[in-house]
C-alpha positions in Angstrom: 13.2 46.3 59.1 10.9 47.9 56.6 9.5 45.7 54.0 11.1 46.5 50.6 7.8 46.7 48.9 6.7 49.5 51.3 9.7 51.7 50.4 9.9 54.3 47.5 12.8 54.4 44.9 15.1 57.4 45.1 16.6 59.0 42.0 20.0 57.7 41.2 22.5 59.8 39.3 25.9 59.0 38.0 28.7 58.7 40.3 26.7 56.5 42.9 28.5 53.2 43.5 26.6 50.0 42.7 25.9 47.3 45.2 28.7 45.0 45.6 27.9 41.3 45.0 27.9 40.6 48.6 25.5 43.4 49.5 23.3 42.3 46.6 23.0 38.9 47.8 22.2 39.9 51.3 19.2 42.1 50.1 18.4 39.2 47.6 17.4 37.1 50.7 14.4 39.4 51.3 12.9 38.4 48.0 11.2 35.2 46.8 13.8 32.5 45.9 13.1 32.7 42.2 14.9 36.0 41.9 18.4 35.5 40.8 21.5 37.8 40.4 23.2 37.5 36.9 26.5 35.9 37.1 28.3 39.3 36.8 26.1 40.7 39.6 24.8 43.6 37.3 21.1 42.6 37.2 18.2 41.0 39.1 16.0 38.7 37.1 12.9 36.4 37.5 10.6 34.8 34.9 7.0 34.4 35.5 4.7 32.0 33.7 0.9 32.5 33.1 -2.0 30.4 31.7 -2.4 32.5 28.5 -1.5 35.7 26.6 -4.2 37.8 28.2 -2.9 37.1 31.8 0.8 37.7 30.6 -0.2 41.0 29.3 -2.2 42.1 32.3 1.0 41.2 34.3 3.2 43.3 32.0 0.8 46.3 32.2 0.7 46.1 36.0 4.5 46.0 36.1 4.7 49.0 33.9 2.3 51.0 36.1 4.6 50.1 39.2 7.7 51.0 37.1 6.1 54.4 36.1 5.2 55.2 39.6 8.7 54.6 40.9 10.4 56.0 37.9 12.5 52.8 37.9 11.9 50.7 34.7 13.0 47.1 34.1 13.8 45.3 30.9 11.1 42.9 29.9 11.2 39.9 27.7 7.5 39.1 26.8 6.1 35.8 25.1 2.7 34.3 24.9 2.7 32.8 28.5 5.9 34.2 30.0 7.5 37.5 31.0 11.1 37.8 32.1 11.9 40.8 34.3 15.4 42.2 34.6 16.2 45.1 37.0 19.3 47.1 36.8 20.2 50.7 37.6 21.8 51.8 34.4 23.0 55.1 35.7 25.2 53.3 38.3 26.1 50.3 36.0 24.8 47.8 38.3 22.4 47.1 41.0 21.0 49.6 43.5 18.5 49.2 46.2 15.8 50.5 43.8 16.1 47.3 41.8 15.1 45.2 44.9 12.3 47.7 46.0 10.8 47.4 42.5 11.2 43.6 42.6 9.4 43.5 45.9 6.6 45.7 44.5 6.2 43.1 41.6 6.1 40.2 44.1 3.2 42.1 45.9 1.2 42.3 42.7 1.2 38.4 42.4 0.0 38.0 46.1 
């Protein structure tokens, strides 16, 4: 099985079916346990904590770089020492494999 972080996102257009909750839960097992599905199964979230604002913003900038390379952009909530990331594929109205690929790439940043 290919590591999610080694894969590339593929463009999603409307008409593609989002992952079912069961399928999303199966792929979720390949990520760090701190990633969570929203109760309605439409997004994948994780919060990261940092020592200070500089480290938080360095992380945010690195995530932005990954998102631009993959052309798959998360929603970010940023504070002084924290960043919450939410991945969802808006064009399909839920989760796609792209969300998990990007989550794995974010994890790789922190190794």
